[in-house]
N, C-alpha and C positions, 0 to 999 in steps of 0.2 A: 504494500500500500504506500502511496506517496506521502511525503511530509505534509502536515497541516499548514495552511497559509496562516500567518500571524498578521494582526492580532487575533487571538482566540479568547472569547469570553471565558473567564476562569471557571464559571459554573459548569462548563462543558467537560472540564478535565480534572476537577478535584472531587473527592468523595464526600465533601461536605454539602449541606443543603441550607436553604433559607439564609437567615442573617449570619450564620456561621461561616459563610463564604466571605472571607475578609479581603480577598484579592479582587481586582477589577478585570484585568486582562493578562494573558501571556503575550509579551511583546517580542520575545525571541526565544528560540529553542534549538539546541543541537544535542548530540549524544552525551556531551559532558556538562553543558550549562543551560540553565533556563533563567530568563529574566521576566518578572511580572511587575505590574504596577498596582498601586493602591491610591485611591483618592480619599483623603482624610476629610470628613465632614462632621458637622455637629451630630448627625444621625449615625455615625460610625459606631459599631459595637465597641464598647469599652470607653467611649468618649466621656470625659469628665468636664468640669467647668473650664479648665485650661487646655484641654486637648486629650489625646490618647497617650497613656503612659508608654514610655519607651520600651518597657519589658514586653509589650505586645508585639514588638518587632521580632521576638523569638517565634511567635505564632505565624507572623507573616512569612518568615523564612521557612518554617515547617510546612505551611501550606504551599509554598513555592516548590518545595521538594515533592509534595503531592502532585502539583501541576506538572513537574518534570516527569514523574512516573506516568501520569495520565496522558501527557503528550506522547511519550514513548509507547505506551500501551495502545493508544488510538492509532498511531502510525502503523503498528503491527496488527491492527484489526481487533484489538481487545478493548476492555473497559478499564477505567481507573480503579486501582486497588486501594485497599485500606492499610495504612501503616501507623506506627506508633513512635512518637518522639520519646526516646529513652533518656535523653539529657543533652547537655551542651558543654563545650569546653571553651575556655578563653572567651567568654561572652563579654564584649566590650560595649557598654552603653555610653555613647558620647553626647547624648542629649537627654533631657528629662522627659520630653514628650514630643509628639507629633501634633502639629496645630491644624485646625480646620482651614481648608483651602490649599493645604500642602499636598503635592503629589510625590509619592515615593516610588523608587525603583528598587526592587528586591531581586537580587541575583543569588543563585545557588549553583555550586559547582561540585560535581561528584569527585571525591578524593579517593575513596576506597570502598570496596565491598561488592559482592555479588551474592545472589541467593536471598538470604533473609536479613543480613546485617549490613548497614551502610554508614558511611561518614560523608557529610557534605560540608563545604565551607559556604558561609552565607554572609551577605551584606545588605543593609538597608541604606539607601542613599537618598538625599534630597534630589528630586529630578531636575529642579531648576539650577542648583549650584554644583551638583555632583558630590557634595560633602558626605562622607561616610558618617552615618548616625548610629548604627548598630552593626557589629560584626561578631562572628563566632563560628564555631564548628558544631554541627548537629549530629548526634548519634541516633540512628533510626533502626527500627525493626519492622520488617514487612513479611508477615507469615505467608508461606506459599499457599495455604488453604485457610482463609480467614474463618469460614464457617466451622471447620474442624477445630481450629485454634480456640475459638470462643466456646464451642461445645465442650471441649476438654476441660475448660476452666469454669464451666457452668455459668457463663455470663449471658 
């Protein structure tokens, strides 16, 4: 199957639904890296009086990994899978919050892993200035058979 033309609405390639889809679009994608955008508004999930706390950038990066997997799966004729963020390393928050009206570029790059365990490097940048606002590594688990995985844990 051919590569999907970008931009792609993030709702088409992440396993989230409704307001839990925090990304807007996938703006670029290849086998190693995916870049998504986020439009921060007063209606954004997690938005407080002064904006969205910077720690939400970790979820933006995690969902971008989901978008990376979803894009790769769709290119191969499959559907987006479900994965779990196990943790992060060297998480660097260089801002306190993201402000309404700000557009963010979230990039994730595959560093290591095949099968069920993966490590990605991620960055959240201000789209207007290019300034890095959040950076870190994400450790992820994607079970080969999500139904069986959940059933074995009685979830």
